[in-house]
Structure formats: C-alpha cells, structure tokens
PDB file of N, CA, C and O in Angstrom:
ATOM      1  N   UNK A   1       7.182  -6.140   4.080  1.00  0.00           N
ATOM      2  CA  UNK A   1       8.126  -5.317   3.382  1.00  0.00           C
ATOM      3  C   UNK A   1       7.217  -4.310   2.504  1.00  0.00           C
ATOM      4  O   UNK A   1       6.378  -4.760   1.723  1.00  0.00           O
ATOM      5  N   UNK A   2       7.411  -3.036   2.658  1.00  0.00           N
ATOM      6  CA  UNK A   2       6.668  -2.159   1.852  1.00  0.00           C
ATOM      7  C   UNK A   2       6.858  -2.232   0.344  1.00  0.00           C
ATOM      8  O   UNK A   2       8.017  -2.473   0.008  1.00  0.00           O
ATOM      9  N   UNK A   3       6.045  -2.089  -0.560  1.00  0.00           N
ATOM     10  CA  UNK A   3       6.351  -2.055  -1.991  1.00  0.00           C
ATOM     11  C   UNK A   3       6.772  -0.906  -2.439  1.00  0.00           C
ATOM     12  O   UNK A   3       6.229   0.100  -1.982  1.00  0.00           O
ATOM     13  N   UNK A   4       7.670  -0.785  -3.281  1.00  0.00           N
ATOM     14  CA  UNK A   4       8.143   0.362  -4.036  1.00  0.00           C
ATOM     15  C   UNK A   4       7.342   0.780  -4.961  1.00  0.00           C
ATOM     16  O   UNK A   4       7.050   0.003  -5.869  1.00  0.00           O
ATOM     17  N   UNK A   5       6.767   2.203  -4.933  1.00  0.00           N
ATOM     18  CA  UNK A   5       5.817   2.696  -5.723  1.00  0.00           C
ATOM     19  C   UNK A   5       6.489   3.258  -6.968  1.00  0.00           C
ATOM     20  O   UNK A   5       7.353   4.119  -6.806  1.00  0.00           O
ATOM     21  N   UNK A   6       6.205   2.891  -8.074  1.00  0.00           N
ATOM     22  CA  UNK A   6       6.840   3.566  -9.359  1.00  0.00           C
ATOM     23  C   UNK A   6       6.434   5.082  -9.551  1.00  0.00           C
ATOM     24  O   UNK A   6       5.271   5.446  -9.725  1.00  0.00           O
ATOM     25  N   UNK A   7       7.457   5.867  -9.504  1.00  0.00           N
ATOM     26  CA  UNK A   7       7.077   7.368  -9.645  1.00  0.00           C
ATOM     27  C   UNK A   7       7.396   7.741 -11.105  1.00  0.00           C
ATOM     28  O   UNK A   7       8.412   7.312 -11.652  1.00  0.00           O
ATOM     29  N   UNK A   8       6.619   8.452 -11.657  1.00  0.00           N
ATOM     30  CA  UNK A   8       6.788   8.859 -13.089  1.00  0.00           C
ATOM     31  C   UNK A   8       6.744  10.374 -13.049  1.00  0.00           C
ATOM     32  O   UNK A   8       6.009  10.984 -12.272  1.00  0.00           O
ATOM     33  N   UNK A   9       7.592  10.981 -13.949  1.00  0.00           N
ATOM     34  CA  UNK A   9       7.616  12.302 -14.258  1.00  0.00           C
ATOM     35  C   UNK A   9       6.264  12.984 -14.636  1.00  0.00           C
ATOM     36  O   UNK A   9       5.623  12.526 -15.582  1.00  0.00           O
ATOM     37  N   UNK A  10       5.848  13.962 -14.000  1.00  0.00           N
ATOM     38  CA  UNK A  10       4.313  14.631 -14.430  1.00  0.00           C
ATOM     39  C   UNK A  10       4.454  15.206 -15.774  1.00  0.00           C
ATOM     40  O   UNK A  10       3.396  15.522 -16.318  1.00  0.00           O
ATOM     41  N   UNK A  11       5.540  15.405 -16.416  1.00  0.00           N
ATOM     42  CA  UNK A  11       5.533  15.984 -17.714  1.00  0.00           C
ATOM     43  C   UNK A  11       5.683  14.993 -18.722  1.00  0.00           C
ATOM     44  O   UNK A  11       4.833  14.871 -19.604  1.00  0.00           O
ATOM     45  N   UNK A  12       6.812  14.193 -18.655  1.00  0.00           N
ATOM     46  CA  UNK A  12       7.101  13.354 -19.791  1.00  0.00           C
ATOM     47  C   UNK A  12       6.752  11.966 -19.405  1.00  0.00           C
ATOM     48  O   UNK A  12       6.707  11.142 -20.319  1.00  0.00           O
ATOM     49  N   UNK A  13       6.517  11.605 -18.280  1.00  0.00           N
ATOM     50  CA  UNK A  13       5.930  10.383 -17.728  1.00  0.00           C
ATOM     51  C   UNK A  13       6.802   9.218 -18.009  1.00  0.00           C
ATOM     52  O   UNK A  13       6.405   8.112 -18.377  1.00  0.00           O
ATOM     53  N   UNK A  14       8.234   9.634 -17.763  1.00  0.00           N
ATOM     54  CA  UNK A  14       9.357   8.688 -17.647  1.00  0.00           C
ATOM     55  C   UNK A  14       9.431   8.104 -16.239  1.00  0.00           C
ATOM     56  O   UNK A  14       9.086   8.776 -15.267  1.00  0.00           O
ATOM     57  N   UNK A  15       9.880   6.857 -16.127  1.00  0.00           N
ATOM     58  CA  UNK A  15      10.048   6.390 -14.748  1.00  0.00           C
ATOM     59  C   UNK A  15      11.254   7.065 -14.095  1.00  0.00           C
ATOM     60  O   UNK A  15      12.343   7.125 -14.665  1.00  0.00           O
ATOM     61  N   UNK A  16      11.018   7.585 -12.851  1.00  0.00           N
ATOM     62  CA  UNK A  16      11.966   8.405 -12.057  1.00  0.00           C
ATOM     63  C   UNK A  16      12.848   7.310 -11.192  1.00  0.00           C
ATOM     64  O   UNK A  16      12.423   6.939 -10.098  1.00  0.00           O
ATOM     65  N   UNK A  17      13.997   6.845 -11.683  1.00  0.00           N
ATOM     66  CA  UNK A  17      14.759   5.982 -10.973  1.00  0.00           C
ATOM     67  C   UNK A  17      15.723   6.813 -10.195  1.00  0.00           C
ATOM     68  O   UNK A  17      15.809   6.628  -8.981  1.00  0.00           O
ATOM     69  N   UNK A  18      16.404   7.648 -10.746  1.00  0.00           N
ATOM     70  CA  UNK A  18      17.448   8.550 -10.102  1.00  0.00           C
ATOM     71  C   UNK A  18      16.739   9.927 -10.099  1.00  0.00           C
ATOM     72  O   UNK A  18      16.141  10.325 -11.098  1.00  0.00           O
ATOM     73  N   UNK A  19      16.828  10.719  -8.834  1.00  0.00           N
ATOM     74  CA  UNK A  19      16.022  11.820  -8.786  1.00  0.00           C
ATOM     75  C   UNK A  19      17.137  12.892  -8.127  1.00  0.00           C
ATOM     76  O   UNK A  19      17.044  13.461  -7.039  1.00  0.00           O
ATOM     77  N   UNK A  20      18.129  12.988  -9.032  1.00  0.00           N
ATOM     78  CA  UNK A  20      19.265  14.038  -8.580  1.00  0.00           C
ATOM     79  C   UNK A  20      18.703  15.574  -8.834  1.00  0.00           C
ATOM     80  O   UNK A  20      17.936  15.891  -9.743  1.00  0.00           O
ATOM     81  N   UNK A  21      19.246  16.447  -7.843  1.00  0.00           N
ATOM     82  CA  UNK A  21      18.933  17.748  -8.214  1.00  0.00           C
ATOM     83  C   UNK A  21      17.505  17.953  -8.258  1.00  0.00           C
ATOM     84  O   UNK A  21      17.213  19.048  -8.738  1.00  0.00           O
ATOM     85  N   UNK A  22      16.563  17.269  -7.922  1.00  0.00           N
ATOM     86  CA  UNK A  22      15.127  17.544  -7.934  1.00  0.00           C
ATOM     87  C   UNK A  22      14.619  17.772  -9.289  1.00  0.00           C
ATOM     88  O   UNK A  22      13.561  18.383  -9.440  1.00  0.00           O
ATOM     89  N   UNK A  23      15.296  17.326 -10.299  1.00  0.00           N
ATOM     90  CA  UNK A  23      14.654  17.403 -11.701  1.00  0.00           C
ATOM     91  C   UNK A  23      14.670  16.144 -12.495  1.00  0.00           C
ATOM     92  O   UNK A  23      15.527  15.293 -12.257  1.00  0.00           O
ATOM     93  N   UNK A  24      13.834  15.984 -13.363  1.00  0.00           N
ATOM     94  CA  UNK A  24      13.718  14.809 -14.194  1.00  0.00           C
ATOM     95  C   UNK A  24      14.837  14.729 -15.009  1.00  0.00           C
ATOM     96  O   UNK A  24      15.171  15.686 -15.707  1.00  0.00           O
ATOM     97  N   UNK A  25      15.627  13.381 -14.986  1.00  0.00           N
ATOM     98  CA  UNK A  25      16.773  13.241 -15.802  1.00  0.00           C
ATOM     99  C   UNK A  25      16.558  13.215 -17.286  1.00  0.00           C
ATOM    100  O   UNK A  25      17.483  13.266 -18.097  1.00  0.00           O
ATOM    101  N   UNK A  26      15.079  13.120 -17.649  1.00  0.00           N
ATOM    102  CA  UNK A  26      14.826  12.803 -18.984  1.00  0.00           C
ATOM    103  C   UNK A  26      14.381  14.283 -19.576  1.00  0.00           C
ATOM    104  O   UNK A  26      14.848  14.592 -20.672  1.00  0.00           O
ATOM    105  N   UNK A  27      13.638  15.069 -19.007  1.00  0.00           N
ATOM    106  CA  UNK A  27      13.198  16.308 -19.426  1.00  0.00           C
ATOM    107  C   UNK A  27      13.641  17.581 -18.859  1.00  0.00           C
ATOM    108  O   UNK A  27      13.496  18.652 -19.449  1.00  0.00           O
ATOM    109  N   UNK A  28      14.170  17.457 -17.736  1.00  0.00           N
ATOM    110  CA  UNK A  28      14.370  18.411 -16.802  1.00  0.00           C
ATOM    111  C   UNK A  28      13.356  19.114 -16.025  1.00  0.00           C
ATOM    112  O   UNK A  28      13.601  20.204 -15.509  1.00  0.00           O
ATOM    113  N   UNK A  29      12.369  18.605 -15.933  1.00  0.00           N
ATOM    114  CA  UNK A  29      11.113  19.135 -15.151  1.00  0.00           C
ATOM    115  C   UNK A  29      11.388  19.057 -13.552  1.00  0.00           C
ATOM    116  O   UNK A  29      11.796  18.022 -13.026  1.00  0.00           O
ATOM    117  N   UNK A  30      11.144  20.174 -12.876  1.00  0.00           N
ATOM    118  CA  UNK A  30      11.295  20.016 -11.440  1.00  0.00           C
ATOM    119  C   UNK A  30      10.176  19.098 -10.840  1.00  0.00           C
ATOM    120  O   UNK A  30       8.967  19.254 -11.011  1.00  0.00           O
ATOM    121  N   UNK A  31      10.821  18.053 -10.061  1.00  0.00           N
ATOM    122  CA  UNK A  31      10.034  16.904  -9.623  1.00  0.00           C
ATOM    123  C   UNK A  31       9.855  16.707  -8.089  1.00  0.00           C
ATOM    124  O   UNK A  31       9.227  15.752  -7.630  1.00  0.00           O
ATOM    125  N   UNK A  32      10.502  17.762  -7.245  1.00  0.00           N
ATOM    126  CA  UNK A  32      10.754  17.539  -5.762  1.00  0.00           C
ATOM    127  C   UNK A  32       9.358  17.500  -5.231  1.00  0.00           C
ATOM    128  O   UNK A  32       9.040  16.574  -4.485  1.00  0.00           O
ATOM    129  N   UNK A  33       8.476  18.454  -5.562  1.00  0.00           N
ATOM    130  CA  UNK A  33       7.048  18.448  -4.855  1.00  0.00           C
ATOM    131  C   UNK A  33       6.263  17.368  -5.324  1.00  0.00           C
ATOM    132  O   UNK A  33       5.420  16.942  -4.535  1.00  0.00           O
ATOM    133  N   UNK A  34       6.360  16.789  -6.523  1.00  0.00           N
ATOM    134  CA  UNK A  34       5.657  15.772  -7.164  1.00  0.00           C
ATOM    135  C   UNK A  34       6.050  14.502  -6.358  1.00  0.00           C
ATOM    136  O   UNK A  34       5.201  13.755  -5.873  1.00  0.00           O
ATOM    137  N   UNK A  35       7.337  14.312  -6.248  1.00  0.00           N
ATOM    138  CA  UNK A  35       7.823  13.019  -5.553  1.00  0.00           C
ATOM    139  C   UNK A  35       7.417  13.105  -3.969  1.00  0.00           C
ATOM    140  O   UNK A  35       7.108  12.085  -3.353  1.00  0.00           O
ATOM    141  N   UNK A  36       7.439  14.275  -3.416  1.00  0.00           N
ATOM    142  CA  UNK A  36       6.829  14.362  -2.067  1.00  0.00           C
ATOM    143  C   UNK A  36       5.387  14.131  -1.952  1.00  0.00           C
ATOM    144  O   UNK A  36       4.984  13.576  -0.929  1.00  0.00           O
ATOM    145  N   UNK A  37       4.597  14.462  -2.814  1.00  0.00           N
ATOM    146  CA  UNK A  37       3.118  14.046  -2.890  1.00  0.00           C
ATOM    147  C   UNK A  37       2.915  12.841  -3.020  1.00  0.00           C
ATOM    148  O   UNK A  37       2.112  12.302  -2.258  1.00  0.00           O
ATOM    149  N   UNK A  38       3.609  12.061  -4.054  1.00  0.00           N
ATOM    150  CA  UNK A  38       3.418  10.691  -4.239  1.00  0.00           C
ATOM    151  C   UNK A  38       3.844   9.718  -2.884  1.00  0.00           C
ATOM    152  O   UNK A  38       3.196   8.735  -2.525  1.00  0.00           O
ATOM    153  N   UNK A  39       4.897  10.152  -2.326  1.00  0.00           N
ATOM    154  CA  UNK A  39       5.380   9.383  -1.191  1.00  0.00           C
ATOM    155  C   UNK A  39       4.487   9.596   0.055  1.00  0.00           C
ATOM    156  O   UNK A  39       4.238   8.677   0.835  1.00  0.00           O
ATOM    157  N   UNK A  40       4.065  10.733   0.187  1.00  0.00           N
ATOM    158  CA  UNK A  40       3.025  11.009   1.292  1.00  0.00           C
ATOM    159  C   UNK A  40       1.676  10.227   1.157  1.00  0.00           C
ATOM    160  O   UNK A  40       1.037   9.830   2.131  1.00  0.00           O
ATOM    161  N   UNK A  41       1.305  10.045  -0.156  1.00  0.00           N
ATOM    162  CA  UNK A  41       0.128   9.367  -0.546  1.00  0.00           C
ATOM    163  C   UNK A  41       0.289   7.857  -0.213  1.00  0.00           C
ATOM    164  O   UNK A  41      -0.578   7.181   0.341  1.00  0.00           O
ATOM    165  N   UNK A  42       1.607   7.375  -0.653  1.00  0.00           N
ATOM    166  CA  UNK A  42       1.891   5.991  -0.347  1.00  0.00           C
ATOM    167  C   UNK A  42       1.862   5.794   1.075  1.00  0.00           C
ATOM    168  O   UNK A  42       1.349   4.764   1.511  1.00  0.00           O
ATOM    169  N   UNK A  43       2.433   6.802   1.989  1.00  0.00           N
ATOM    170  CA  UNK A  43       2.470   6.561   3.432  1.00  0.00           C
ATOM    171  C   UNK A  43       1.213   6.447   4.069  1.00  0.00           C
ATOM    172  O   UNK A  43       1.081   5.672   5.017  1.00  0.00           O
ATOM    173  N   UNK A  44       0.119   7.250   3.579  1.00  0.00           N
ATOM    174  CA  UNK A  44      -1.234   7.142   4.110  1.00  0.00           C
ATOM    175  C   UNK A  44      -1.951   6.020   3.679  1.00  0.00           C
ATOM    176  O   UNK A  44      -2.843   5.598   4.415  1.00  0.00           O
ATOM    177  N   UNK A  45      -1.685   5.384   2.463  1.00  0.00           N
ATOM    178  CA  UNK A  45      -2.404   4.209   2.184  1.00  0.00           C
ATOM    179  C   UNK A  45      -1.898   3.029   3.033  1.00  0.00           C
ATOM    180  O   UNK A  45      -2.724   2.198   3.411  1.00  0.00           O
ATOM    181  N   UNK A  46      -0.612   2.898   3.356  1.00  0.00           N
ATOM    182  CA  UNK A  46       0.050   2.055   4.262  1.00  0.00           C
ATOM    183  C   UNK A  46      -0.621   2.115   5.529  1.00  0.00           C
ATOM    184  O   UNK A  46      -1.059   1.095   6.062  1.00  0.00           O
ATOM    185  N   UNK A  47      -0.722   3.212   6.019  1.00  0.00           N
ATOM    186  CA  UNK A  47      -1.362   3.599   7.393  1.00  0.00           C
ATOM    187  C   UNK A  47      -2.693   2.940   7.364  1.00  0.00           C
ATOM    188  O   UNK A  47      -2.966   2.154   8.271  1.00  0.00           O
ATOM    189  N   UNK A  48      -3.524   3.171   6.446  1.00  0.00           N
ATOM    190  CA  UNK A  48      -4.869   2.852   6.402  1.00  0.00           C
ATOM    191  C   UNK A  48      -4.955   1.399   6.386  1.00  0.00           C
ATOM    192  O   UNK A  48      -5.764   0.853   7.136  1.00  0.00           O
ATOM    193  N   UNK A  49      -4.101   0.611   5.499  1.00  0.00           N
ATOM    194  CA  UNK A  49      -4.218  -0.654   5.542  1.00  0.00           C
ATOM    195  C   UNK A  49      -3.735  -1.359   6.742  1.00  0.00           C
ATOM    196  O   UNK A  49      -4.309  -2.365   7.158  1.00  0.00           O
ATOM    197  N   UNK A  50      -2.626  -0.822   7.347  1.00  0.00           N
ATOM    198  CA  UNK A  50      -2.527  -1.256   8.676  1.00  0.00           C
ATOM    199  C   UNK A  50      -3.319  -1.122   9.641  1.00  0.00           C
ATOM    200  O   UNK A  50      -3.228  -1.953  10.544  1.00  0.00           O
ATOM    201  N   UNK A  51      -4.156  -0.231   9.731  1.00  0.00           N
ATOM    202  CA  UNK A  51      -5.368   0.063  10.788  1.00  0.00           C
ATOM    203  C   UNK A  51      -6.471  -0.972  10.329  1.00  0.00           C
ATOM    204  O   UNK A  51      -6.937  -1.740  11.171  1.00  0.00           O
ATOM    205  N   UNK A  52      -6.858  -1.009   9.148  1.00  0.00           N
ATOM    206  CA  UNK A  52      -7.728  -2.010   8.731  1.00  0.00           C
ATOM    207  C   UNK A  52      -7.517  -3.393   9.097  1.00  0.00           C
ATOM    208  O   UNK A  52      -8.384  -4.124   9.577  1.00  0.00           O
ATOM    209  N   UNK A  53      -6.159  -3.758   8.811  1.00  0.00           N
ATOM    210  CA  UNK A  53      -5.751  -5.124   9.054  1.00  0.00           C
ATOM    211  C   UNK A  53      -5.626  -5.428  10.636  1.00  0.00           C
ATOM    212  O   UNK A  53      -5.814  -6.565  11.069  1.00  0.00           O
ATOM    213  N   UNK A  54      -5.327  -4.441  11.389  1.00  0.00           N
ATOM    214  CA  UNK A  54      -5.282  -4.858  12.871  1.00  0.00           C
ATOM    215  C   UNK A  54      -6.825  -4.906  13.339  1.00  0.00           C
ATOM    216  O   UNK A  54      -7.172  -5.807  14.103  1.00  0.00           O
ATOM    217  N   UNK A  55      -7.677  -4.025  12.926  1.00  0.00           N
ATOM    218  CA  UNK A  55      -9.134  -4.195  13.425  1.00  0.00           C
ATOM    219  C   UNK A  55      -9.725  -5.424  12.917  1.00  0.00           C
ATOM    220  O   UNK A  55     -10.537  -6.027  13.618  1.00  0.00           O
ATOM    221  N   UNK A  56      -9.355  -5.905  11.625  1.00  0.00           N
ATOM    222  CA  UNK A  56      -9.914  -7.205  11.174  1.00  0.00           C
ATOM    223  C   UNK A  56      -9.366  -8.312  12.007  1.00  0.00           C
ATOM    224  O   UNK A  56     -10.078  -9.248  12.371  1.00  0.00           O
ATOM    225  N   UNK A  57      -8.088  -8.210  12.315  1.00  0.00           N
ATOM    226  CA  UNK A  57      -7.251  -9.309  13.033  1.00  0.00           C
ATOM    227  C   UNK A  57      -7.950  -9.418  14.528  1.00  0.00           C
ATOM    228  O   UNK A  57      -8.241 -10.515  15.005  1.00  0.00           O
ATOM    229  N   UNK A  58      -8.197  -8.139  15.239  1.00  0.00           N
ATOM    230  CA  UNK A  58      -8.773  -8.315  16.454  1.00  0.00           C
ATOM    231  C   UNK A  58     -10.114  -8.707  16.546  1.00  0.00           C
ATOM    232  O   UNK A  58     -10.508  -9.338  17.527  1.00  0.00           O
ATOM    233  N   UNK A  59     -10.994  -8.338  15.448  1.00  0.00           N
ATOM    234  CA  UNK A  59     -12.242  -8.880  15.397  1.00  0.00           C
ATOM    235  C   UNK A  59     -12.214 -10.369  15.142  1.00  0.00           C
ATOM    236  O   UNK A  59     -13.021 -11.129  15.677  1.00  0.00           O
ATOM    237  N   UNK A  60     -11.342 -10.738  14.378  1.00  0.00           N
ATOM    238  CA  UNK A  60     -11.355 -12.315  13.935  1.00  0.00           C
ATOM    239  C   UNK A  60     -10.779 -13.012  15.047  1.00  0.00           C
ATOM    240  O   UNK A  60     -11.075 -14.205  15.109  1.00  0.00           O
ATOM    241  N   UNK A  61      -9.943 -12.504  16.042  1.00  0.00           N
ATOM    242  CA  UNK A  61      -9.584 -13.145  17.163  1.00  0.00           C
ATOM    243  C   UNK A  61     -10.877 -13.508  18.155  1.00  0.00           C
ATOM    244  O   UNK A  61     -11.092 -14.604  18.675  1.00  0.00           O
ATOM    245  N   UNK A  62     -11.649 -12.345  18.275  1.00  0.00           N
ATOM    246  CA  UNK A  62     -12.958 -12.382  18.993  1.00  0.00           C
ATOM    247  C   UNK A  62     -13.757 -13.413  18.544  1.00  0.00           C
ATOM    248  O   UNK A  62     -14.197 -14.253  19.330  1.00  0.00           O
ATOM    249  N   UNK A  63     -14.023 -13.440  17.196  1.00  0.00           N
ATOM    250  CA  UNK A  63     -15.039 -14.235  16.719  1.00  0.00           C
ATOM    251  C   UNK A  63     -14.668 -15.683  16.662  1.00  0.00           C
ATOM    252  O   UNK A  63     -15.559 -16.510  16.860  1.00  0.00           O
ATOM    253  N   UNK A  64     -13.446 -16.076  16.411  1.00  0.00           N
ATOM    254  CA  UNK A  64     -13.030 -17.426  16.292  1.00  0.00           C
ATOM    255  C   UNK A  64     -12.360 -18.035  17.566  1.00  0.00           C
ATOM    256  O   UNK A  64     -11.609 -19.009  17.499  1.00  0.00           O
ATOM    257  N   UNK A  65     -12.674 -17.412  18.708  1.00  0.00           N
ATOM    258  CA  UNK A  65     -11.944 -17.896  19.974  1.00  0.00           C
ATOM    259  C   UNK A  65     -12.576 -19.173  20.416  1.00  0.00           C
ATOM    260  O   UNK A  65     -11.927 -19.895  21.173  1.00  0.00           O
ATOM    261  N   UNK A  66     -13.928 -19.583  19.979  1.00  0.00           N
ATOM    262  CA  UNK A  66     -14.546 -20.811  20.485  1.00  0.00           C
ATOM    263  C   UNK A  66     -14.813 -21.698  19.391  1.00  0.00           C
ATOM    264  O   UNK A  66     -15.638 -22.595  19.561  1.00  0.00           O
ATOM    265  N   UNK A  67     -14.160 -21.557  18.162  1.00  0.00           N
ATOM    266  CA  UNK A  67     -14.631 -22.312  16.951  1.00  0.00           C
ATOM    267  C   UNK A  67     -13.587 -23.425  17.010  1.00  0.00           C
ATOM    268  O   UNK A  67     -12.690 -23.398  17.852  1.00  0.00           O
ATOM    269  N   UNK A  68     -13.724 -24.513  16.009  1.00  0.00           N
ATOM    270  CA  UNK A  68     -12.628 -25.568  15.778  1.00  0.00           C
ATOM    271  C   UNK A  68     -11.563 -25.224  14.814  1.00  0.00           C
ATOM    272  O   UNK A  68     -11.608 -24.175  14.171  1.00  0.00           O
ATOM    273  N   UNK A  69     -10.692 -26.005  14.708  1.00  0.00           N
ATOM    274  CA  UNK A  69      -9.464 -25.648  13.901  1.00  0.00           C
ATOM    275  C   UNK A  69      -9.838 -25.268  12.577  1.00  0.00           C
ATOM    276  O   UNK A  69      -9.570 -24.150  12.136  1.00  0.00           O
ATOM    277  N   UNK A  70     -10.548 -26.292  11.805  1.00  0.00           N
ATOM    278  CA  UNK A  70     -11.011 -25.877  10.380  1.00  0.00           C
ATOM    279  C   UNK A  70     -11.672 -24.690  10.220  1.00  0.00           C
ATOM    280  O   UNK A  70     -11.364 -23.971   9.269  1.00  0.00           O
ATOM    281  N   UNK A  71     -12.704 -24.294  11.144  1.00  0.00           N
ATOM    282  CA  UNK A  71     -13.386 -23.047  11.041  1.00  0.00           C
ATOM    283  C   UNK A  71     -12.449 -21.842  11.230  1.00  0.00           C
ATOM    284  O   UNK A  71     -12.566 -20.847  10.514  1.00  0.00           O
ATOM    285  N   UNK A  72     -11.412 -21.943  12.309  1.00  0.00           N
ATOM    286  CA  UNK A  72     -10.562 -20.933  12.320  1.00  0.00           C
ATOM    287  C   UNK A  72      -9.696 -20.685  11.056  1.00  0.00           C
ATOM    288  O   UNK A  72      -9.536 -19.549  10.610  1.00  0.00           O
ATOM    289  N   UNK A  73      -9.157 -21.759  10.510  1.00  0.00           N
ATOM    290  CA  UNK A  73      -8.495 -21.592   9.302  1.00  0.00           C
ATOM    291  C   UNK A  73      -9.143 -20.981   8.129  1.00  0.00           C
ATOM    292  O   UNK A  73      -8.566 -20.175   7.399  1.00  0.00           O
ATOM    293  N   UNK A  74     -10.364 -21.386   7.962  1.00  0.00           N
ATOM    294  CA  UNK A  74     -11.347 -20.706   7.086  1.00  0.00           C
ATOM    295  C   UNK A  74     -11.562 -19.333   7.413  1.00  0.00           C
ATOM    296  O   UNK A  74     -11.603 -18.553   6.462  1.00  0.00           O
ATOM    297  N   UNK A  75     -11.709 -18.874   8.583  1.00  0.00           N
ATOM    298  CA  UNK A  75     -11.811 -17.485   8.996  1.00  0.00           C
ATOM    299  C   UNK A  75     -10.741 -16.828   8.655  1.00  0.00           C
ATOM    300  O   UNK A  75     -10.908 -15.823   7.964  1.00  0.00           O
ATOM    301  N   UNK A  76      -9.415 -17.205   9.032  1.00  0.00           N
ATOM    302  CA  UNK A  76      -8.306 -16.576   8.693  1.00  0.00           C
ATOM    303  C   UNK A  76      -8.036 -16.510   7.161  1.00  0.00           C
ATOM    304  O   UNK A  76      -7.501 -15.523   6.654  1.00  0.00           O
ATOM    305  N   UNK A  77      -8.397 -17.516   6.499  1.00  0.00           N
ATOM    306  CA  UNK A  77      -8.302 -17.364   4.869  1.00  0.00           C
ATOM    307  C   UNK A  77      -8.974 -16.291   4.284  1.00  0.00           C
ATOM    308  O   UNK A  77      -8.517 -15.552   3.412  1.00  0.00           O
ATOM    309  N   UNK A  78     -10.236 -16.227   4.874  1.00  0.00           N
ATOM    310  CA  UNK A  78     -11.270 -15.099   4.401  1.00  0.00           C
ATOM    311  C   UNK A  78     -10.773 -13.676   4.529  1.00  0.00           C
ATOM    312  O   UNK A  78     -10.796 -12.841   3.625  1.00  0.00           O
ATOM    313  N   UNK A  79     -10.266 -13.477   5.906  1.00  0.00           N
ATOM    314  CA  UNK A  79      -9.756 -12.187   6.156  1.00  0.00           C
ATOM    315  C   UNK A  79      -8.518 -11.871   5.483  1.00  0.00           C
ATOM    316  O   UNK A  79      -8.344 -10.725   5.071  1.00  0.00           O
ATOM    317  N   UNK A  80      -7.578 -12.826   5.318  1.00  0.00           N
ATOM    318  CA  UNK A  80      -6.458 -12.661   4.416  1.00  0.00           C
ATOM    319  C   UNK A  80      -6.818 -12.144   3.089  1.00  0.00           C
ATOM    320  O   UNK A  80      -6.219 -11.192   2.590  1.00  0.00           O
ATOM    321  N   UNK A  81      -7.901 -12.829   2.442  1.00  0.00           N
ATOM    322  CA  UNK A  81      -8.218 -12.487   1.117  1.00  0.00           C
ATOM    323  C   UNK A  81      -8.718 -11.124   1.021  1.00  0.00           C
ATOM    324  O   UNK A  81      -8.377 -10.382   0.100  1.00  0.00           O
ATOM    325  N   UNK A  82      -9.622 -10.727   2.070  1.00  0.00           N
ATOM    326  CA  UNK A  82     -10.058  -9.336   2.047  1.00  0.00           C
ATOM    327  C   UNK A  82      -8.832  -8.450   2.145  1.00  0.00           C
ATOM    328  O   UNK A  82      -8.677  -7.563   1.306  1.00  0.00           O
ATOM    329  N   UNK A  83      -7.959  -8.634   3.110  1.00  0.00           N
ATOM    330  CA  UNK A  83      -6.742  -7.558   3.141  1.00  0.00           C
ATOM    331  C   UNK A  83      -5.965  -7.516   1.930  1.00  0.00           C
ATOM    332  O   UNK A  83      -5.494  -6.466   1.493  1.00  0.00           O
ATOM    333  N   UNK A  84      -5.803  -8.787   1.308  1.00  0.00           N
ATOM    334  CA  UNK A  84      -5.186  -8.773  -0.186  1.00  0.00           C
ATOM    335  C   UNK A  84      -5.963  -7.921  -1.004  1.00  0.00           C
ATOM    336  O   UNK A  84      -5.441  -6.935  -1.526  1.00  0.00           O
ATOM    337  N   UNK A  85      -7.145  -8.195  -1.168  1.00  0.00           N
ATOM    338  CA  UNK A  85      -8.108  -7.327  -2.096  1.00  0.00           C
ATOM    339  C   UNK A  85      -7.956  -5.928  -1.812  1.00  0.00           C
ATOM    340  O   UNK A  85      -7.691  -5.144  -2.723  1.00  0.00           O
ATOM    341  N   UNK A  86      -8.113  -5.515  -0.526  1.00  0.00           N
ATOM    342  CA  UNK A  86      -8.040  -4.044  -0.147  1.00  0.00           C
ATOM    343  C   UNK A  86      -6.575  -3.240  -0.629  1.00  0.00           C
ATOM    344  O   UNK A  86      -6.444  -2.180  -1.241  1.00  0.00           O
ATOM    345  N   UNK A  87      -5.648  -4.097  -0.148  1.00  0.00           N
ATOM    346  CA  UNK A  87      -4.204  -3.415  -0.387  1.00  0.00           C
ATOM    347  C   UNK A  87      -3.916  -3.460  -1.936  1.00  0.00           C
ATOM    348  O   UNK A  87      -3.285  -2.546  -2.467  1.00  0.00           O
ATOM    349  N   UNK A  88      -4.404  -4.572  -2.678  1.00  0.00           N
ATOM    350  CA  UNK A  88      -4.145  -4.481  -4.176  1.00  0.00           C
ATOM    351  C   UNK A  88      -4.921  -3.359  -4.716  1.00  0.00           C
ATOM    352  O   UNK A  88      -4.322  -2.677  -5.548  1.00  0.00           O
ATOM    353  N   UNK A  89      -6.125  -3.018  -4.426  1.00  0.00           N
ATOM    354  CA  UNK A  89      -6.891  -2.000  -4.818  1.00  0.00           C
ATOM    355  C   UNK A  89      -6.407  -0.533  -4.643  1.00  0.00           C
ATOM    356  O   UNK A  89      -6.604   0.365  -5.461  1.00  0.00           O
ATOM    357  N   UNK A  90      -5.784  -0.421  -3.530  1.00  0.00           N
ATOM    358  CA  UNK A  90      -5.366   0.900  -3.191  1.00  0.00           C
ATOM    359  C   UNK A  90      -4.049   1.266  -3.953  1.00  0.00           C
ATOM    360  O   UNK A  90      -3.844   2.474  -4.074  1.00  0.00           O
ATOM    361  N   UNK A  91      -3.247   0.523  -4.415  1.00  0.00           N
ATOM    362  CA  UNK A  91      -2.129   0.716  -5.343  1.00  0.00           C
ATOM    363  C   UNK A  91      -2.317   0.832  -6.745  1.00  0.00           C
ATOM    364  O   UNK A  91      -1.373   1.043  -7.507  1.00  0.00           O
ATOM    365  N   UNK A  92      -3.614   0.692  -7.158  1.00  0.00           N
ATOM    366  CA  UNK A  92      -3.770   0.601  -8.724  1.00  0.00           C
ATOM    367  C   UNK A  92      -4.138   1.938  -9.217  1.00  0.00           C
ATOM    368  O   UNK A  92      -4.318   2.125 -10.420  1.00  0.00           O
TER     369      UNK A  92
END
C-alpha cells in the first residue's frame, strides 16, 4: 500500500488536506502545479523503489537457489533491510 505524502502549501507551509479550487484554504495561494509536481515526484520514487526491489529479489533468488534454509532466511532479511533503508531515505 503506498504511503500518503504530506503536501504543504509552498507559501504558508500549511498541510493541504482539502485542495478545493486549486488554492490553499489557509492563504489562497494557487497550488495546482505544486501538488502535481509533488505527486509526480512521489510516483517516480515508487517506480524506482519497485525496480530496485525487483532486481534485488531476482538476484537473491539466483544467489540463494542452492543454500540451506537458515542461509536463505538470512539473505532475505538482509535484502529486506536494504529495501527498507532505500525506501525510507527516499521519502525524507
């Protein structure tokens, strides 16, 4: 499930929960283009994380095809930690 990115007004930095009429409800600043840029950035980040995750999983499957159960569990834990770290850093 994708995480919902908090979008803030570029002028008053208030959190935009309701974006009616393409203006900030707090200060009246036009926000349509700003919201579109933020959403496009979020989509690119999700795509990059998905591609990296798929490549790591395929590599992991190839590497762990002949290992024991405990080695396989350890390898999957390491790749999961790497993906968590990459995904967490992209949204900061």
